[in-house]
C-alpha positions as CSV (number, residue, x, y, z in Angstrom):
1,M,-23.6,-17.8,11.2
2,H,-21.9,-15.3,13.6
3,G,-23.8,-12.4,12.1
4,V,-27.1,-14.2,12.6
5,A,-26.2,-15.0,16.2
6,T,-25.2,-11.3,16.7
7,A,-28.6,-10.1,15.6
8,Q,-30.5,-12.7,17.7
9,A,-28.5,-11.7,20.8
10,A,-29.2,-8.1,20.3
11,R,-33.0,-8.7,19.9
12,A,-33.1,-10.9,22.9
13,T,-31.4,-8.3,25.2
14,G,-32.9,-5.2,23.7
15,G,-29.4,-3.9,22.8
16,A,-28.1,-2.2,19.7
17,T,-26.9,-4.6,17.1
18,L,-23.1,-4.3,16.6
19,T,-21.1,-5.1,13.6
20,W,-17.4,-5.7,13.2
21,R,-17.1,-2.4,11.4
22,T,-18.8,-0.6,14.3
23,L,-16.1,-2.1,16.6
24,G,-13.3,-1.0,14.2
25,L,-12.2,-4.6,13.5
26,D,-10.6,-5.9,10.3
27,A,-12.9,-8.9,10.1
28,M,-16.0,-10.5,11.6
29,A,-13.9,-13.4,13.0
30,S,-12.4,-10.9,15.5
31,M,-15.7,-9.8,16.9
32,L,-16.4,-10.8,20.6
33,V,-19.1,-8.3,21.6
34,V,-22.5,-8.8,19.9
35,S,-24.8,-6.2,21.7
36,L,-24.7,-3.2,24.0
37,R,-27.5,-1.4,25.8
38,R,-27.7,1.4,28.2
39,L,-28.9,0.8,31.8
40,G,-28.6,4.3,33.2
41,R,-26.5,7.4,33.0
42,T,-23.2,5.6,33.5
43,G,-24.3,1.9,33.3
44,F,-24.5,-0.5,30.4
45,A,-25.0,-4.1,29.7
46,A,-23.3,-6.1,27.0
47,E,-23.5,-9.6,25.5
48,C,-20.4,-11.4,24.2
49,Q,-19.7,-14.7,22.4
50,W,-16.3,-16.2,22.9
51,P,-15.6,-18.8,20.2
52,R,-13.9,-22.1,21.3
53,L,-11.7,-21.8,18.2
54,H,-10.4,-18.3,19.0
55,P,-6.8,-17.9,17.8
56,L,-5.6,-17.5,21.4
57,N,-7.3,-20.6,22.7
58,D,-5.9,-24.1,22.9
59,R,-7.1,-26.7,20.4
60,A,-8.8,-29.2,22.7
61,V,-12.2,-30.8,23.2
62,A,-12.9,-28.6,26.3
63,V,-11.2,-25.2,26.1
64,A,-10.7,-22.8,29.0
65,H,-10.8,-19.4,27.3
66,H,-7.6,-17.3,27.2
67,P,-7.7,-14.5,29.8
68,L,-7.0,-11.9,27.1
69,L,-10.5,-12.6,25.7
70,M,-11.7,-10.5,28.6
71,V,-9.3,-7.7,27.8
72,E,-10.2,-7.7,24.1
73,S,-13.9,-7.8,24.9
74,T,-13.6,-4.8,27.3
75,R,-11.7,-2.9,24.6
76,Q,-14.4,-3.7,22.0
77,I,-17.0,-2.5,24.5
78,A,-15.1,0.7,25.0
79,V,-15.0,1.3,21.2
80,A,-18.8,0.7,21.0
81,L,-19.4,3.1,23.9
82,E,-17.3,5.8,22.3
83,R,-19.0,5.5,19.0
84,L,-22.5,5.1,20.2
85,H,-22.8,6.9,23.5
86,L,-19.7,8.8,24.8
87,S,-18.4,10.9,21.9
88,A,-20.9,13.2,20.2
89,E,-18.2,14.4,17.8
90,G,-17.4,11.1,16.2
91,P,-15.0,8.3,17.2
92,A,-12.7,9.6,19.9
93,L,-10.0,7.0,19.0
94,L,-8.9,6.5,22.6
95,E,-6.7,3.5,23.5
96,P,-6.0,1.5,26.7
97,V,-3.2,2.9,28.8
98,S,-3.9,0.9,32.0
99,V,-5.6,-2.6,32.3
100,S,-6.3,-4.6,35.4
101,L,-7.9,-8.1,35.4
102,G,-9.2,-10.2,38.3
103,L,-9.8,-13.9,37.4
104,R,-11.8,-16.5,39.3
105,S,-10.2,-19.8,38.1
106,R,-12.9,-22.0,39.8
107,S,-15.7,-20.3,37.8
108,W,-13.8,-19.5,34.6
109,P,-15.9,-20.8,31.7
110,S,-14.8,-23.6,29.4
111,E,-16.4,-24.5,26.1
112,R,-17.0,-27.8,24.3
113,G,-19.3,-26.5,21.6
114,S,-18.9,-23.5,19.3
115,A,-19.0,-20.5,21.6
116,T,-19.6,-19.4,25.2
117,D,-22.3,-16.8,25.8
118,V,-21.0,-14.2,28.3
119,T,-22.9,-11.3,29.9
120,V,-21.2,-8.1,31.0
121,R,-22.2,-5.3,33.4
122,V,-20.4,-2.1,32.5
123,S,-19.8,1.1,34.3
124,V,-18.1,4.2,33.0
125,S,-16.4,6.9,35.2
126,D,-13.7,9.6,35.3
127,H,-14.8,11.3,32.1
128,A,-12.4,13.9,30.8
129,T,-14.2,16.0,28.2
130,P,-12.5,19.3,27.8
131,A,-12.7,20.8,24.3
132,P,-12.4,19.5,21.6
133,G,-14.2,16.3,23.0
134,L,-13.6,13.2,25.0
135,T,-10.0,12.7,26.1
136,G,-10.3,9.9,28.6
137,Y,-12.4,7.7,30.9
138,R,-12.4,4.6,32.9
139,I,-14.5,1.5,32.1
140,T,-15.1,-1.4,34.6
141,A,-16.6,-4.6,33.2
142,E,-17.9,-7.4,35.4
143,Y,-18.2,-10.7,33.5
144,E,-20.7,-13.6,34.1
145,H,-21.4,-16.9,32.5
146,A,-24.7,-18.7,33.2
147,G,-25.3,-16.3,36.1
148,T,-22.0,-16.9,37.8
149,P,-19.4,-14.1,38.0
150,F,-16.0,-15.2,36.8
151,G,-13.9,-12.1,36.4
152,S,-13.6,-8.4,36.0
153,C,-11.6,-5.9,33.9
154,T,-10.9,-2.3,34.5
155,M,-9.4,-0.3,31.7
156,R,-8.3,3.4,31.6
157,M,-8.7,4.9,28.1
158,A,-6.8,8.0,27.0
159,R,-5.7,9.7,23.8
160,P,-2.7,8.1,22.0
161,A,0.6,9.7,22.9
162,P,1.9,12.1,20.2
163,A,3.5,10.3,17.3
164,G,7.0,11.8,17.8
165,P,10.0,9.8,16.5
166,P,9.5,6.1,15.7
167,C,9.9,3.7,18.7
168,A,13.5,2.4,18.7
169,P,14.2,-1.1,19.8
170,A,15.5,-1.4,23.3
171,A,18.6,-3.2,21.9
172,A,20.1,-4.0,18.5
173,P,18.9,-7.2,16.9
174,L,20.4,-10.1,18.9
175,P,21.8,-13.3,17.3
176,A,20.8,-16.8,18.3
177,L,17.6,-15.9,20.1
178,L,16.0,-18.8,21.9
179,H,12.2,-18.8,22.0
180,P,10.7,-20.9,24.8
181,P,8.2,-23.7,23.9
182,A,4.6,-22.5,23.9
183,A,3.5,-24.8,26.7
184,V,6.1,-23.3,29.1
185,V,4.7,-19.8,28.7
186,G,1.0,-20.8,28.7
187,A,0.6,-20.1,24.9
188,A,-1.6,-22.2,22.7
189,A,0.9,-22.4,19.8
190,D,4.5,-21.4,19.0
191,T,3.2,-18.4,17.0
192,D,1.7,-17.0,20.2
193,V,5.0,-16.9,22.0
194,M,6.0,-13.3,22.8
195,L,9.4,-13.7,24.3
196,A,12.9,-14.8,23.5
197,R,16.1,-15.2,25.5
198,A,19.4,-13.8,24.3
199,P,22.8,-15.6,24.8
200,Q,23.5,-13.2,27.7
201,G,20.4,-14.5,29.5
202,R,18.4,-11.3,29.0
203,L,14.7,-11.8,28.3
204,A,13.2,-9.6,25.5
205,I,9.8,-9.2,23.8
206,M,10.4,-10.8,20.4
207,P,7.0,-12.0,19.1
208,R,7.4,-15.1,17.0
209,D,4.6,-13.9,14.7
210,P,5.1,-10.1,14.1
211,A,1.7,-10.0,12.4
212,H,-0.2,-12.0,15.1
213,P,-3.9,-11.5,14.2
214,V,-4.9,-10.7,17.8
215,L,-1.9,-9.4,19.7
216,L,-0.3,-7.5,16.8
217,A,-3.1,-6.9,14.3
218,G,-2.0,-4.4,11.6
219,R,1.7,-4.8,12.6
220,P,1.8,-1.8,15.0
221,A,5.1,0.0,15.5
222,R,4.4,-0.1,19.3
223,L,2.9,-2.8,21.4
224,P,-0.7,-2.3,22.5
225,A,-1.5,-2.8,26.2
226,A,-2.9,-6.3,25.6
227,A,0.3,-7.4,24.0
228,V,2.5,-6.1,26.8
229,L,0.1,-7.8,29.3
230,E,0.5,-11.1,27.5
231,A,4.3,-10.7,27.4
232,A,4.3,-10.1,31.2
233,R,2.0,-13.2,31.8
234,Q,4.3,-15.4,29.7
235,A,7.4,-14.1,31.4
236,T,6.0,-14.8,34.8
237,L,5.0,-18.4,33.9
238,L,8.4,-18.9,32.4
239,N,10.0,-17.7,35.6
240,C,7.9,-19.6,38.1
241,G,7.2,-22.8,36.2
242,M,3.5,-22.7,36.9
243,T,0.6,-23.2,34.4
244,T,-2.0,-20.7,33.1
245,A,-4.5,-21.9,35.6
246,A,-2.3,-20.4,38.4
247,V,-2.8,-16.8,37.1
248,A,-5.4,-15.0,39.3
249,G,-4.8,-11.4,38.2
250,L,-3.0,-9.2,35.7
251,R,-2.2,-5.5,35.6
252,V,-0.3,-3.3,33.2
253,E,0.4,0.5,33.3
254,L,1.9,1.9,30.1
255,L,4.4,4.7,30.9
256,A,6.0,5.2,27.5
257,P,5.7,3.6,24.0
258,V,6.9,0.0,24.0
259,P,8.5,-1.0,20.6
260,S,7.0,-4.0,18.8
261,R,10.3,-5.9,19.2
262,G,13.3,-5.6,21.5
263,A,12.0,-4.3,24.8
264,L,13.7,-6.0,27.8
265,V,11.7,-7.8,30.4
266,E,12.7,-8.3,34.1
267,V,10.6,-10.5,36.4
268,A,10.9,-10.2,40.2
269,A,9.1,-12.6,42.4
270,E,6.8,-11.1,45.1
271,P,4.5,-12.5,47.7
272,G,1.5,-13.7,45.8
273,G,2.9,-13.2,42.3
274,A,5.5,-11.3,40.4
275,R,6.3,-7.8,39.3
276,V,7.4,-7.3,35.7
277,I,9.3,-4.3,34.4
278,V,9.5,-3.6,30.7
279,T,12.3,-1.2,29.6
280,A,12.8,0.4,26.2
281,S,15.6,2.7,25.1
282,G,17.0,2.7,28.6
283,R,13.8,3.8,30.4
284,V,10.9,2.0,32.1
285,A,8.1,1.8,29.5
286,A,5.6,-0.4,31.4
287,L,5.0,-1.8,34.9
288,C,3.1,-5.0,35.2
289,T,2.0,-7.3,38.1
290,V,0.8,-10.9,37.8
291,A,-1.1,-12.4,40.8
292,L,-0.7,-16.1,41.3
293,L,-2.7,-18.7,43.2
294,R,-0.8,-20.3,46.1
295,A,0.5,-23.7,45.3
């Protein structure tokens, strides 16, 4: 059914039909972007379908979609852009190194049926194309549902850092780790929890599901930007005691590889939100900010 809907959406918008293989996904179930068309030299339009039963969403009659669906949609749009429009020499295989989200909670879509149709206006800037091909760019995606804007995502794409030595955990495996309940960190299920607290009180990124199908697909040795962003979101909610609906913005900047397990997290409250510092192997690996609505 999803494949039929994808083709219908592409025909309705005049966009190129996308497949899960075009987007570099492991399965059709992970596909959020169904069509993409060019509007100008640097402008594009995309159509997305966000399923109510997405793994990150709560299981409820009316579901407010998880904010990371916007991040993953933008990443999938970037993959489609690279493969269809930006890289004449084949897939550039760039990855997000900086992500910034702005969320409008009052207009954020919820779904009672099967999926929410989302339209996206996309602009591309800051191309870096020295030989041998595309090395970086910035994508800005403005999201609408039923004609109402509800959020935006800006993502800076760059080539992966050199492989080098494997990422080492920030600390040796710790005994008696305590994972917080899913509801406390704004997660839909215990398997979505990204954090654990050690006996010393330190907070670390310790995913309960090391093979999470969305956050850690393929069991990466280092955390992708979306997983670091989700860890920062959960850490902030754990620290402030607020709910998911209080989150108005998210931002992450990757400075160094973040290991899949063991990076330490420090949350500092700031006016209007929190600043989250992720350290690995004794150095700052990521800087995050979480904007919160006033109580």
